[in-house]
Structure formats: structure tokens, C-alpha cells
TIBAKOL-667505 format. One record per residue (C-alpha): residue number from 1; z, x, y. Coordinates in steps of 0.25 Angstrom, whole numbers. Example, Ala and Ser with C-alpha at 12.3 -4.5 7.8 and 13.67 -1.06 7.14 Angstrom:
<lummars>
<lummar><n>1</n><pz>31</pz><px>49</px><py>-18</py></lummar>
<lummar><n>2</n><pz>29</pz><px>55</px><py>-4</py></lummar>
</lummars>
This chain:
<lummars>
<lummar><n>1</n><pz>66</pz><px>-156</px><py>125</py></lummar>
<lummar><n>2</n><pz>59</pz><px>-170</px><py>125</py></lummar>
<lummar><n>3</n><pz>69</pz><px>-181</px><py>125</py></lummar>
<lummar><n>4</n><pz>81</pz><px>-174</px><py>133</py></lummar>
<lummar><n>5</n><pz>84</pz><px>-173</px><py>148</py></lummar>
<lummar><n>6</n><pz>90</pz><px>-159</px><py>151</py></lummar>
<lummar><n>7</n><pz>102</pz><px>-160</px><py>159</py></lummar>
<lummar><n>8</n><pz>106</pz><px>-145</px><py>160</py></lummar>
<lummar><n>9</n><pz>101</pz><px>-131</px><py>154</py></lummar>
<lummar><n>10</n><pz>91</pz><px>-125</px><py>149</py></lummar>
<lummar><n>11</n><pz>82</pz><px>-126</px><py>136</py></lummar>
<lummar><n>12</n><pz>78</pz><px>-112</px><py>137</py></lummar>
<lummar><n>13</n><pz>88</pz><px>-100</px><py>141</py></lummar>
<lummar><n>14</n><pz>88</pz><px>-86</px><py>139</py></lummar>
<lummar><n>15</n><pz>98</pz><px>-76</px><py>142</py></lummar>
<lummar><n>16</n><pz>94</pz><px>-61</px><py>145</py></lummar>
<lummar><n>17</n><pz>106</pz><px>-55</px><py>138</py></lummar>
<lummar><n>18</n><pz>118</pz><px>-60</px><py>129</py></lummar>
<lummar><n>19</n><pz>127</pz><px>-50</px><py>125</py></lummar>
<lummar><n>20</n><pz>134</pz><px>-47</px><py>112</py></lummar>
<lummar><n>21</n><pz>144</pz><px>-57</px><py>109</py></lummar>
<lummar><n>22</n><pz>141</pz><px>-64</px><py>120</py></lummar>
<lummar><n>23</n><pz>139</pz><px>-80</px><py>119</py></lummar>
<lummar><n>24</n><pz>129</pz><px>-89</px><py>128</py></lummar>
<lummar><n>25</n><pz>129</pz><px>-104</px><py>128</py></lummar>
<lummar><n>26</n><pz>117</pz><px>-113</px><py>134</py></lummar>
<lummar><n>27</n><pz>119</pz><px>-127</px><py>137</py></lummar>
<lummar><n>28</n><pz>107</pz><px>-139</px><py>137</py></lummar>
<lummar><n>29</n><pz>111</pz><px>-152</px><py>140</py></lummar>
<lummar><n>30</n><pz>101</pz><px>-163</px><py>138</py></lummar>
<lummar><n>31</n><pz>100</pz><px>-178</px><py>137</py></lummar>
<lummar><n>32</n><pz>92</pz><px>-186</px><py>126</py></lummar>
<lummar><n>33</n><pz>83</pz><px>-197</px><py>131</py></lummar>
<lummar><n>34</n><pz>86</pz><px>-205</px><py>118</py></lummar>
<lummar><n>35</n><pz>97</pz><px>-206</px><py>109</py></lummar>
<lummar><n>36</n><pz>95</pz><px>-203</px><py>93</py></lummar>
<lummar><n>37</n><pz>96</pz><px>-192</px><py>84</py></lummar>
<lummar><n>38</n><pz>93</pz><px>-177</px><py>89</py></lummar>
<lummar><n>39</n><pz>89</pz><px>-165</px><py>80</py></lummar>
<lummar><n>40</n><pz>96</pz><px>-153</px><py>88</py></lummar>
<lummar><n>41</n><pz>88</pz><px>-140</px><py>85</py></lummar>
<lummar><n>42</n><pz>93</pz><px>-127</px><py>84</py></lummar>
<lummar><n>43</n><pz>90</pz><px>-118</px><py>98</py></lummar>
<lummar><n>44</n><pz>83</pz><px>-105</px><py>96</py></lummar>
<lummar><n>45</n><pz>88</pz><px>-93</px><py>101</py></lummar>
<lummar><n>46</n><pz>80</pz><px>-81</px><py>102</py></lummar>
<lummar><n>47</n><pz>87</pz><px>-68</px><py>106</py></lummar>
<lummar><n>48</n><pz>84</pz><px>-52</px><py>107</py></lummar>
<lummar><n>49</n><pz>95</pz><px>-44</px><py>99</py></lummar>
<lummar><n>50</n><pz>97</pz><px>-29</px><py>100</py></lummar>
<lummar><n>51</n><pz>83</pz><px>-24</px><py>104</py></lummar>
<lummar><n>52</n><pz>72</pz><px>-32</px><py>105</py></lummar>
<lummar><n>53</n><pz>72</pz><px>-41</px><py>93</py></lummar>
<lummar><n>54</n><pz>71</pz><px>-55</px><py>95</py></lummar>
<lummar><n>55</n><pz>80</pz><px>-64</px><py>86</py></lummar>
<lummar><n>56</n><pz>80</pz><px>-79</px><py>85</py></lummar>
<lummar><n>57</n><pz>92</pz><px>-88</px><py>82</py></lummar>
<lummar><n>58</n><pz>94</pz><px>-103</px><py>81</py></lummar>
<lummar><n>59</n><pz>106</pz><px>-111</px><py>87</py></lummar>
<lummar><n>60</n><pz>114</pz><px>-120</px><py>79</py></lummar>
<lummar><n>61</n><pz>108</pz><px>-128</px><py>68</py></lummar>
<lummar><n>62</n><pz>102</pz><px>-141</px><py>71</py></lummar>
<lummar><n>63</n><pz>107</pz><px>-155</px><py>71</py></lummar>
<lummar><n>64</n><pz>105</pz><px>-169</px><py>73</py></lummar>
<lummar><n>65</n><pz>113</pz><px>-176</px><py>84</py></lummar>
<lummar><n>66</n><pz>114</pz><px>-191</px><py>88</py></lummar>
<lummar><n>67</n><pz>111</pz><px>-193</px><py>102</py></lummar>
<lummar><n>68</n><pz>117</pz><px>-205</px><py>109</py></lummar>
<lummar><n>69</n><pz>113</pz><px>-215</px><py>120</py></lummar>
<lummar><n>70</n><pz>119</pz><px>-212</px><py>133</py></lummar>
<lummar><n>71</n><pz>128</pz><px>-226</px><py>132</py></lummar>
<lummar><n>72</n><pz>132</pz><px>-223</px><py>118</py></lummar>
<lummar><n>73</n><pz>136</pz><px>-209</px><py>122</py></lummar>
<lummar><n>74</n><pz>144</pz><px>-213</px><py>133</py></lummar>
<lummar><n>75</n><pz>152</pz><px>-223</px><py>124</py></lummar>
<lummar><n>76</n><pz>155</pz><px>-212</px><py>115</py></lummar>
<lummar><n>77</n><pz>159</pz><px>-201</px><py>123</py></lummar>
<lummar><n>78</n><pz>163</pz><px>-209</px><py>136</py></lummar>
<lummar><n>79</n><pz>178</pz><px>-206</px><py>138</py></lummar>
<lummar><n>80</n><pz>179</pz><px>-222</px><py>141</py></lummar>
<lummar><n>81</n><pz>190</pz><px>-220</px><py>153</py></lummar>
<lummar><n>82</n><pz>189</pz><px>-234</px><py>158</py></lummar>
<lummar><n>83</n><pz>192</pz><px>-240</px><py>144</py></lummar>
<lummar><n>84</n><pz>204</pz><px>-231</px><py>144</py></lummar>
<lummar><n>85</n><pz>207</pz><px>-235</px><py>157</py></lummar>
<lummar><n>86</n><pz>207</pz><px>-250</px><py>154</py></lummar>
<lummar><n>87</n><pz>214</pz><px>-247</px><py>140</py></lummar>
<lummar><n>88</n><pz>226</pz><px>-240</px><py>147</py></lummar>
<lummar><n>89</n><pz>228</pz><px>-251</px><py>158</py></lummar>
<lummar><n>90</n><pz>228</pz><px>-261</px><py>148</py></lummar>
<lummar><n>91</n><pz>238</pz><px>-254</px><py>138</py></lummar>
<lummar><n>92</n><pz>246</pz><px>-251</px><py>152</py></lummar>
<lummar><n>93</n><pz>247</pz><px>-266</px><py>155</py></lummar>
<lummar><n>94</n><pz>250</pz><px>-270</px><py>141</py></lummar>
<lummar><n>95</n><pz>263</pz><px>-261</px><py>141</py></lummar>
<lummar><n>96</n><pz>266</pz><px>-261</px><py>156</py></lummar>
<lummar><n>97</n><pz>266</pz><px>-277</px><py>157</py></lummar>
<lummar><n>98</n><pz>277</pz><px>-279</px><py>146</py></lummar>
<lummar><n>99</n><pz>286</pz><px>-269</px><py>153</py></lummar>
<lummar><n>100</n><pz>285</pz><px>-274</px><py>166</py></lummar>
<lummar><n>101</n><pz>287</pz><px>-288</px><py>161</py></lummar>
<lummar><n>102</n><pz>299</pz><px>-283</px><py>154</py></lummar>
<lummar><n>103</n><pz>304</pz><px>-274</px><py>165</py></lummar>
<lummar><n>104</n><pz>302</pz><px>-286</px><py>175</py></lummar>
<lummar><n>105</n><pz>310</pz><px>-295</px><py>166</py></lummar>
<lummar><n>106</n><pz>322</pz><px>-285</px><py>164</py></lummar>
<lummar><n>107</n><pz>328</pz><px>-288</px><py>177</py></lummar>
<lummar><n>108</n><pz>327</pz><px>-303</px><py>177</py></lummar>
<lummar><n>109</n><pz>333</pz><px>-303</px><py>163</py></lummar>
<lummar><n>110</n><pz>344</pz><px>-294</px><py>168</py></lummar>
<lummar><n>111</n><pz>348</pz><px>-303</px><py>180</py></lummar>
<lummar><n>112</n><pz>348</pz><px>-316</px><py>171</py></lummar>
<lummar><n>113</n><pz>359</pz><px>-308</px><py>161</py></lummar>
<lummar><n>114</n><pz>368</pz><px>-305</px><py>174</py></lummar>
</lummars>
């Protein structure tokens, strides 16, 4: 729990009963205090099957993930809408400006021909 700020969710949850074949999901959102490699450990699941025999299981296999700084994360995953808007305006000018010059010159050219 050290090194993280909890945004939403609970670190320890309990369900009174989960029916056969039912699915349950749980989300915990945290913000890391420092970038770097982070080793995720498997979560421990303890449950009682039919009767009162306690069983223990584990979630997905542990793995290592790379935690990015906030600026690097934004640079990689931000939609960059401002950049795209500027690009579209500039491309529009490159296409529209010559077209307007061509259309404006056509009537003057037609008058000279007559």
C-alpha cells in the first residue's frame, strides 16, 4: 500500500454469497508516487465451497509492469486533439488557397477571351 494513493475502490472486499456460475468483478484504482518497474503480485482469494470447508485460490500470475511519469503517460496516450486541429487547418489552407486562386482567376481569364 505504500507508494500509492488510492483513488477509488477497496483493498479488502467480501461478498456474502456468490451463486454458482456467477461472476464478480472488483476494481481498485491507485496512483503511484514514483515511476519505475513495479512487480504485481497475485491476489489471494479465500472462499467457502459447499459446506464449511475453506479454500484458497490466487488471481492471475504475477508480472512486472513499467510505471510511467504523468508527463510521459500523457505524451503516449493523450489524443493530441490540438495537434490534429492545427494539422487539419494547415492542410486545409494548402488545399483551399490554390483552389481559390484558380477559381478567382477563371472569370478574369474568361473575360479576356471574349
